[in-house]
Every structure is written in C-alpha cells, then in structure tokens.
N, C-alpha and C positions, 0 to 999 in steps of 0.2 A: 475462367480465372479473373479475368477483369468484372464480368458482371457480377461475380460474386466478392470482391472487392469493394464495386458501387454500392451493393446494397448494406455490405456492413457498414460502409462509410456514411449514408442515409440514416441509418441507425442509430451510430454514433453521435449524429447530430442533434437525432432526437432524445437520446439518452442526457444528452448536454442540456438541451432544450428542458426537460424535466426536471436536470438537476439546479440548475439555474433557478427555475419557478418554485421548488422546494424548498431551497436555501433561503429566497427572498422572502417567502411566506412565513417560513421559521422564525429569521429575526425580527419579523414584524408584529408578532403575536408575542416574542419574547419580554418579560417587563425591563423597564428600562427607557433610556431616551438618550440617541445619540448627540442631538441637540445640547446637553444638559453636560453629559459627559464632556464635551469640548469645550464647552463655559467654564467648568468647572477648573479643567486643564489651563485655560487661557486666564482665569482668575486667581488662579495658584491660591485658593481657598481664601482671598479677600472677599467673596460674595459678589452679588450682581442684580440686576434690577429683574423684576418679570417682564418687563418691557424689553428690555435686551435679551430674552432668552427667545421672547415670541419671534424675533428680527430675525435670529440665530436659525429658528426653524424653519423661517421663511426662505433664508438665503439657501437651506440644505434642501428646499422642497418637503418639508416634513410635514408643512401644513395641507398639503395637497392628500386626494382622497389613494387609498391603496391600490385602487387599479391604474392611476395617472403613475403614481409611485413606481410601480412595476413595469409600466409600457416605457417609460421615461428611461427606467434602468437597462431593460432589455436593448432598446435600441441603441442606446451609449454602450454597451457592452459587445454590440453587433458590429462596432466600429473600433472596438480595442480601447474604449474609455471607460473604465469602472469607478470615474471620480476621484476625489484625493483624499488620504487617511485622516481619518478624526484627529488621531493621536499627535500627528505631526505636520499633515497639511502638503504632506507631497503626494506624487500621481500613486494611486495603490499599485496599479500593474507594475509601472519601474522597481517601486518598493518590493515587493513581493519577489519580482524577479530577481532581486539583489541577494533575497534570501535561497532562492531554489539550489544553487550550487550545493552549498553546504547539505542539504537534504539528500540530495543526489548521490552525492560521496559516501555520506553516512548509509543511504539504503542500498546502493550498490556493494558496498563491502559486506553488509548485512544479507544481501543476498548471495555472496558467493560464500558466505560463512554456512550458510542455511542449505546451502547445495552440497558442501563439502562433507558438514557433519551428517544431514538426514541421510545423504546417499550410502555413508561411511557405517553409520549406524544401521540401516537396511540390509545391507551387504553382508555386515557381519553376525547380524540377528540369523540370517538366512543360512550362513555358514557355520557357525558352530553345530556341535551334534548334541550337547549337554543341556536336556531340557531346562533344569534349573536355569542355567545361565539365559539361554534364549527367552525365558519367562522374564529376569529381569531385566534384558535391553528393551524388550516389548515395552514393558513398565516406564521407561524413561520417558517416551515423548509424553504418555498421559501426566507425569508430574512436571515435566516443563509446560506443559499450557495451564495447566491448573494455577499455578503461582504466578501472581501480579508481575506484571515487567516492572513496576518501580519499585518493590518490592525486591527483585532480582537485582536491579539497578543499584539500589541502596546498599545492600549486602556487597555485592562486587566494589562499590566506592571505598567502604569501608576496609575491605582487605586488601585488595588491591593498590588501593592508592594511598589510604591514611596510614593502616599498619606496614604492609610491606614495602610499600614504595615505591611499586613496579610500574605502575601505569600511571600516567596524568589523569586526573577524573574529570576534570572540566575545562571549556574553552576549545576554542579551533583550531587553534596549533597545531599543525603536525599531523602526521600519520598516527603516530603513538597515541593522540587524545581521540583518535576513531575506535581503536580496538575494543573497549568494553562497551560504548554505547553500541558499536555494530553488532557486538556478541550477544547484548541483551535485546536488541531489536529482533535478530536472527531466531531468537527461541522458539515465538510461535511458528515461525516459518518451517525450521527446521524440526518440528513436532508433525507437521501436517505432510511435510513430504514424507518423514519415515514411517508413519501411519498410512499414507497410500501407498509407497514402494514395496512396503515389507508385506501387505495384504497381495499387491500385484506378484511378487516373488513368491508367496507361497501358492497361491494359485497357479502358477506356470509351472511351477516346481513338482505338483501331483498331476500337471497333465501328461496325456499319452505322447507326446513328442518328446519330454523328455526322460520317460519312461524307456522310450525306444531307445533314445542316446545312452541313456546308463546301462541298458541290456549291452550295448557294442563297447563297451568298457571305458567311456568317458568319465573323467575325474570330478569329483564334486564341483572344483572352480571353473572347470570347462562347463559343466552342467547350468552355475550361476551365471557365468559370464558371458559365456559363448550363446547361451539359449533364453535362459529364463528373463536376465535382465532387458533386454532391447523388448521383448514384449512386455514389459511391465513398465517403460517411460511414458506411455502418451498419458495415463492418468497424471501423471506427474507435473507433466508441461501443461496440463489443463488446469491443475492444482497453483501453478507459477502464476498461471494469468490472476487468478484469484488471490495470489499473496501478493500483488502488485501494488493493488491498492490498502492490504493490510500494513505493507511497510511504509507506506506514505502516512496510513492514520496511525499507525505505532510512533512515529518520529514526535507527534504533540507530545506523548508520556516521557519518550526517551529522552527529548532534547530539554525538556523542563528539568527531568533529574539530573542531567550531566551539565547544563546551563550552556548550551551551544546555541548559537546563532543560526537558527535554521527557518524553516515555514513552519514548524511546529512550535517552536516557542514565539513567534510571530503571531500565530494563530490565536494562543491563547490569551495572548494580552488584547487582541483584536475582537476576541467573544468579551473579555473583561471590560473592554470600553465601549462595546456595542459599536464598533469600527466595520460597518458594513460594507462597504466597499473592499475591504482586505479580506472579512471572511468569504465574500461571494468568488473573489481573485482566487482563494484556495481550496474551494468546493470543488470550483470547476477544473482546477489544477488536476486534485484526486480523481477527480471522474473523466479528466482527458489521457492521463496516465493509464489507467482502470482499461479504457474503450481502446486504446491504443495497442497495449501490450495485447490484449484477448484479440484484437485483431491478427497481431504477428503471430501467436499460437496457432489459430486458424491457418495460418498460410504454411506453419510448419509443420504441420499434419503430415501431410503426404511427401515431405523429404524425409520425415522420422519413417514414416512406415508406408509405402506405396499402395498398399491392397487398398487404403483409405480412397484414393483418389479414383483407384479402379471401380471401388464401389459406386462411388459418386456416379461415373460415366455411366454403369449399368444401368444404375436408378433411372438416370435421365434419359436415359437409350427405352427401356423397359416404357417409361411414361409417353414419350415420343408415339411408340408403337401402340398403345393401348387406343 
C-alpha cells in the first residue's frame, strides 16, 4: 500500500506540473495585457502614457520572453509565491484562500444532495415494477444533464426567491443561502450517480446469485438492498472522484448566478482582468482537489470490496513467480 500511495503521489505531482504549464501557456496566448488592465484600474479611466505602460510591463516582468516568465513563475510557485493580484495588489494565494471556505461549503452540500438524490432515484427506479414509471424515472437524469446550470439557477431564483420568497437567492449569509445554489450545482453529479448506479443495479439484479436468492424467497427489497446495491457501488465511488473536479468547475457558473463570494466568482473576475496569479492558483487548486479525491477513492476500493485487494495481491504474486 505504501508503494502504491508513493506512486500515486508522484503521479499527482506530474499532473499538477502539467496543469500549471498548460494554464500558464493558455493565459499567455489569450488576447489582452495584464499591465494594461492594472493601469486602467489605477488610472480610473483618466488615461496614462505609453511610457508608464512600458514601465508597468517591466515591473511585472511581462517584457521578458515567455520561457523566462514561465520559469520564474514556476520557481516562485514551488516556494508558495504566486505573485500579487492585478486587481487588488494583494497576494494571490492569501486572497484565494479567503474565498475557498465558501466554495467548499457549497461543494460539500452539493455533494450531499447529489448522493441522496442520485442514490434515492436509482433505488426507486430499481424497486418499482411499473415499466412506464421506471422509464419516466430513468429519463430524469438525462433531462437534468441537458438543461444548462445557469438557466436552472435563474428559474429557481425566480420561483423560490422572488415569487414565493421561501429561500434567499443571493449572498453568503447563513445556511439558507446555500440551499438553492447547492441544489443547482448538484444536478449534474446527481444525474451521473443515478445513471451509473441504475445501470449497476440492473446488471446485478440480472445475475445468477440474485436469481438464487430470489428462488430462496428473498423479497425485492432484500434483493436490492442486501445483494445488488453493494456490488453496484464501486463504479459510483469512481464517479465521485471525477465529480469532485466537476463540482469545483461548476461553482464558477453557480456562484456567478447567485452572487456568492467564492473561488468561482473570483476566478471569473480574474479571467476578465487577465489576473494571471489568481487564475493559476484557481487552476492548481481544482487540479489538487481532483488528484487528492482520486487518491482517496483508490484507497477506499479495498475497504468497500476486499476482493479488489485480493485480486491485486494474486496478480503481483503471479508476476513474481513468472
């Protein structure tokens, strides 16, 4: 297990380096000038000279070649220094860290919603006997994925916040402000869980061991919860690893719609102002969440199904004898 974790950690470092490099090069080729954005903010629209703009570009290191800029940025990032924000002049990493807790709260609640709704929908679909109702339930995840998150968010805002006044729609104050954005953020992950788990349950319910249990008089609830469900969970755990990055990426749209001060809204503003330090921190944070969650998922596999660990040991043993 120790060597496995070490290999995955090295792989994670490689992913983070590749992510940093790709993000830096993409920001470099995008149209715009960070120095120009900073000068516009500082001048307040009153104008500035070309000489002042060149001095600003030199201060920010933008007059160097792309290779020099990249190596300097990479070396600084390895020491935890991502530079200062173009918009505020504050340190990019501390500024980003202040926004992280709000997004993590939103993503955590969205994950809870997705697990409850996706699992519940899958179990209900497997339990009902009416074919028409089953087909209707199976269509819900497809409908949820096909609708844009920003549109769902605007509709829910209009209904539950503006018309019915049941839930607050904007801001970061209290748990009530989390419910609507977390529900919107959870919809794609809910659909993913429901589709994967429903497929696994259908496959498990058609297997020989379930038929044997059914022949012994086991109820349908017993067949689903006692036999089929556990053997259908592994693909869902894998999907949760992929969904972690989706939740962070989805926060960009959701936080913008619901005017929440988190990393999503911060990243949108950073892209608009060519605020490279903030964007690099945001991209690395999303990649770090993705690789960390996937490592945890890999470690959880043997705990959920011990046969996975046994299979790995047998494969390793066979390789050693050959």
